[in-house]
C-alpha positions as CSV (number, residue, x, y, z in Angstrom):
1,M,-9.2,21.8,72.9
2,S,-6.7,19.3,74.2
3,A,-3.5,20.5,75.7
4,I,-0.3,18.6,76.5
5,G,1.1,20.0,79.8
6,E,4.7,21.0,79.9
7,F,7.0,18.1,80.5
8,R,10.7,17.7,81.2
9,F,13.3,14.9,80.6
10,S,16.8,15.0,81.9
11,H,19.7,12.6,81.1
12,P,23.5,13.0,81.0
13,S,23.2,13.0,77.2
14,I,20.3,15.5,76.8
15,S,17.7,17.6,78.7
16,L,14.4,18.6,77.1
17,R,11.2,20.5,77.9
18,W,8.1,20.2,75.7
19,A,4.4,21.0,75.4
20,G,1.7,21.0,72.8
21,A,-2.0,21.5,71.9
22,T,-4.5,20.2,69.4
23,H,-7.8,21.8,68.5
24,A,-10.6,21.0,66.1
25,G,-10.6,24.5,64.7
26,M,-13.4,27.0,64.2
27,R,-15.3,25.2,61.5
28,R,-15.0,21.5,62.2
29,T,-16.6,19.4,64.8
30,V,-14.2,16.4,64.6
31,N,-10.5,16.7,65.2
32,E,-8.8,14.4,62.8
33,D,-5.3,15.3,64.0
34,S,-3.4,13.1,66.4
35,V,-0.3,14.0,68.5
36,F,2.2,11.8,70.3
37,A,4.8,13.7,72.4
38,S,6.7,11.6,74.8
39,F,10.5,11.4,75.0
40,P,12.2,10.6,72.6
41,V,9.3,10.9,70.1
42,F,7.5,14.0,68.9
43,V,5.1,13.4,66.0
44,V,1.9,14.9,64.6
45,A,-0.5,13.2,62.1
46,D,-3.3,14.9,60.1
47,G,-6.0,12.6,59.0
48,M,-7.2,13.4,55.5
49,G,-10.2,15.7,55.7
50,G,-13.3,14.7,53.8
51,H,-12.3,11.0,53.9
52,A,-13.8,8.4,56.2
53,A,-12.4,8.2,59.7
54,G,-9.3,10.4,59.1
55,D,-9.1,10.6,62.9
56,V,-8.6,6.8,63.1
57,A,-5.9,6.9,60.5
58,S,-3.9,9.6,62.3
59,A,-4.3,7.9,65.6
60,L,-3.0,4.6,64.2
61,A,0.0,6.5,62.7
62,V,1.2,8.1,65.9
63,E,0.4,5.0,68.0
64,A,2.9,3.1,66.0
65,F,5.6,5.1,67.7
66,R,4.5,4.3,71.2
67,S,7.0,1.4,71.4
68,L,9.8,4.0,71.4
69,K,8.5,5.8,74.5
70,G,10.8,5.7,77.5
71,R,14.0,4.9,75.6
72,T,16.8,7.2,76.4
73,L,17.6,7.5,72.8
74,A,16.2,5.4,69.9
75,D,18.2,4.1,67.0
76,V,17.5,4.6,63.3
77,E,16.4,1.0,62.8
78,C,13.7,1.4,65.5
79,V,12.4,4.5,63.8
80,E,12.3,2.6,60.5
81,A,10.3,-0.1,62.1
82,A,7.9,2.4,63.6
83,V,7.2,3.9,60.2
84,E,6.8,0.5,58.7
85,H,4.3,-0.4,61.5
86,A,2.4,2.9,60.9
87,F,2.0,2.1,57.3
88,E,0.9,-1.5,57.9
89,Q,-1.6,-0.5,60.5
90,V,-3.2,2.3,58.5
91,S,-3.2,0.3,55.2
92,A,-4.7,-2.8,56.9
93,R,-7.5,-0.7,58.5
94,A,-8.1,1.1,55.2
95,A,-8.5,-2.2,53.4
96,D,-11.0,-3.4,56.0
97,E,-13.0,-0.3,56.8
98,E,-12.2,2.2,54.0
99,I,-10.6,4.8,56.3
100,G,-8.8,7.8,54.9
101,G,-5.0,8.3,54.8
102,T,-2.9,10.5,57.0
103,T,0.1,12.7,57.0
104,L,2.9,12.1,59.5
105,S,5.7,14.5,60.6
106,G,7.9,14.9,63.5
107,S,11.2,14.0,65.0
108,V,12.7,11.2,67.2
109,L,15.9,11.6,69.2
110,V,18.3,8.9,68.1
111,D,21.8,7.8,69.1
112,V,24.5,8.3,66.4
113,S,27.8,7.0,67.7
114,G,26.8,8.0,71.2
115,V,25.6,11.5,70.3
116,A,22.0,12.7,70.3
117,H,20.6,13.6,67.0
118,W,17.1,14.6,65.7
119,L,15.8,12.1,63.1
120,V,13.2,14.3,61.4
121,L,10.7,12.5,59.2
122,N,7.9,13.5,57.0
123,I,5.1,12.2,54.8
124,G,2.5,14.7,53.6
125,D,2.2,18.4,54.4
126,S,2.5,18.5,58.2
127,R,5.7,20.2,59.1
128,T,8.8,20.1,61.4
129,Y,10.7,23.4,61.9
130,L,13.9,24.0,63.8
131,Y,14.4,27.4,65.5
132,E,17.9,28.3,66.6
133,Q,20.1,31.3,67.0
134,G,17.2,33.6,65.9
135,S,16.5,31.8,62.7
136,L,13.6,29.5,61.7
137,E,14.2,26.7,59.3
138,Q,11.5,24.4,57.8
139,V,13.4,21.1,57.9
140,T,10.7,19.1,56.1
141,I,9.5,19.6,52.5
142,D,5.8,19.4,51.9
143,H,4.5,16.6,49.7
144,S,1.9,18.7,48.0
145,V,0.7,20.0,44.7
146,V,1.6,23.6,45.6
147,Q,5.1,22.6,46.7
148,E,5.7,21.1,43.3
149,L,4.4,24.2,41.6
150,V,6.8,26.3,43.7
151,E,9.7,24.1,42.9
152,T,9.0,24.3,39.1
153,G,8.7,28.1,39.3
154,A,5.0,28.1,38.4
155,L,3.9,29.5,41.8
156,R,5.5,32.0,44.1
157,R,6.0,30.7,47.6
158,A,4.3,33.8,49.0
159,D,1.1,32.7,47.1
160,A,1.2,29.0,48.1
161,R,-0.8,29.5,51.4
162,R,-3.9,30.8,49.5
163,H,-3.7,28.6,46.4
164,P,-7.0,26.7,45.7
165,H,-5.1,23.4,45.7
166,R,-3.1,24.1,48.8
167,N,-4.7,21.1,50.6
168,V,-3.9,18.5,47.9
169,I,-1.1,16.3,49.1
170,T,1.0,13.9,47.0
171,R,2.0,11.4,49.7
172,A,0.2,10.0,52.6
173,L,0.2,7.0,54.8
174,G,-2.6,4.6,53.7
175,A,-3.5,6.2,50.4
176,G,-2.2,5.8,46.9
177,E,0.9,4.0,45.8
178,R,3.8,3.5,48.2
179,Q,6.5,6.2,48.4
180,P,9.4,6.7,50.8
181,A,9.3,9.0,53.8
182,D,11.7,11.8,53.7
183,A,14.2,11.9,56.6
184,W,17.1,14.0,57.9
185,L,19.6,13.8,60.7
186,R,20.4,16.9,62.6
187,P,22.6,17.2,65.7
188,A,20.7,18.0,68.9
189,E,22.2,21.2,70.3
190,R,21.5,23.4,73.4
191,G,19.2,26.3,72.6
192,Q,17.3,24.6,69.8
193,R,13.5,24.8,69.7
194,L,11.7,22.3,67.6
195,L,8.1,22.9,66.2
196,V,6.0,20.0,64.8
197,C,2.6,21.0,63.5
198,S,-0.2,20.2,61.2
199,D,-1.1,22.5,58.3
200,G,-3.9,23.9,60.3
201,L,-1.3,26.1,61.9
202,T,0.8,26.9,58.8
203,G,-2.2,27.6,56.7
204,E,-3.2,30.5,59.0
205,V,0.1,31.7,60.5
206,D,3.0,32.5,58.3
207,D,6.7,31.7,59.0
208,V,7.5,35.2,60.0
209,E,4.9,35.2,62.8
210,I,5.9,31.7,63.8
211,A,9.5,32.7,64.1
212,E,8.6,35.8,66.2
213,I,6.6,33.7,68.7
214,L,9.2,30.9,69.0
215,G,11.9,33.6,69.5
216,D,10.0,35.7,72.0
217,V,8.0,33.3,74.2
218,A,10.1,31.6,76.8
219,S,8.3,28.4,77.7
220,P,7.2,25.6,75.3
221,A,3.7,25.6,76.8
222,A,3.2,29.4,76.4
223,A,4.6,29.2,72.8
224,A,2.3,26.4,71.8
225,A,-0.7,28.2,73.4
226,L,0.1,31.5,71.6
227,L,0.6,29.7,68.2
228,L,-2.8,28.0,68.6
229,R,-4.5,31.3,69.6
230,R,-3.1,33.0,66.5
231,A,-4.4,30.2,64.3
232,L,-7.8,30.3,65.9
233,D,-8.0,34.1,65.7
234,A,-7.2,33.8,61.9
235,G,-10.3,31.6,61.5
236,A,-8.8,28.1,61.7
237,P,-10.9,26.3,59.2
238,D,-8.9,23.1,59.7
239,N,-7.8,21.2,62.8
240,V,-4.7,22.6,64.4
241,S,-2.0,20.6,66.2
242,I,1.3,21.9,67.7
243,V,4.2,20.5,69.6
244,V,7.1,22.7,70.8
245,V,10.3,21.1,72.2
246,D,13.2,22.9,73.8
247,V,16.7,21.5,74.1
248,D,18.0,22.8,77.4
249,A,21.3,20.8,77.5
250,V,23.1,18.3,75.4
251,A,26.4,16.5,75.4
252,I,29.1,17.8,73.1
253,A,28.5,16.4,69.6
254,D,31.1,15.3,67.0
255,E,31.4,17.9,64.2
256,D,31.8,15.2,61.6
257,L,28.2,14.0,62.3
258,F,26.5,17.3,61.8
259,D,23.7,17.9,59.3
260,T,23.6,14.5,57.6
261,H,20.7,13.8,55.2
262,V,19.2,10.3,55.4
263,P,17.5,9.5,52.1
264,D,14.6,7.1,51.8
265,L,14.0,6.2,55.5
266,D,12.0,3.3,54.2
267,D,9.9,2.3,51.3
268,T,6.6,1.7,53.1
269,V,4.9,5.1,52.5
270,P,2.1,5.2,49.8
271,R,1.7,8.2,47.5
272,E,-1.6,9.9,46.9
273,A,-2.2,12.3,44.1
274,R,-5.7,13.6,44.2
275,P,-7.1,15.6,41.3
C-alpha cells in the first residue's frame, strides 16, 4: 500500500487539507492506478486492466499535471493544456509500445475572476464526488456501458455495481477514437470535502457508506484510510485509489459564478468502446 500523508496549504484565497492512499487490491499484484495530489491538482488515473502496461499509461496521465504544481490557483487554459499533454503522452507511448489506455478523474483549483473554483474533469469511470452540508454528490458521470444502460432505463442504478459489463468503459485516454473530457466548474466553499477515486473503491463500497464515512470521519487521512479498509474488507478485486480534500477556508465567492458547467474541456480524449 502507498499512502499520501496529510498535507496542508494556506493562502488568503483558500486553505486546504488533503490525504490519500492507493493499493493493488486483494487479487492483483500490480497496481495500475496512479495518483497526483499536490495543490492545486488532485487527480486519479486507472490504467486499463488486462492491457499492456496500464500502470505506465496512468502514470503518464497524472504526470501531465505536474506543471500545475505550486501555483496558487491555475487557470482553465492551463488545465486544458494539461489534458492535451496527457493525451499526447499516452497516445504517443501507446503507438510506440502498445500500452493500454487509462481513465482520468479529479479536480484542479482554478481562478475565475479572482475567486477559487473547482474545475472537475473526467474521462472514463473513475469518479469525483463533492460532500457538503451532509449530502454526497457524484459530480462526474461515468463513461461506461452500464451508465449508458442506466440512462436509457435498461438497467436500475442499484444493479449497476454488479452488472457483468460494469468494467467496460466508453472513453479513455490513449484508446479508441478521440472524445472530449467532461468538465464542470464549482465554487470552492468552506466545509466542502472532495473525494477522487478509482472504481476499485466504488465497485465495492456504495455511495451510502461513502457518505457516512466522509460525514463522520474528521481528518482527510483517517477518511481515506477507512474508505480503503472498507474496499479491502469487501474483497477489492481491483486496484483502489483515493484522495480526500477538505476546504477549511475560502474567500467569499461571487454568487453569479456558482455552479457553471464547462462543456467539452478539450477535444483530445479518445473514446474506447470494448465489446
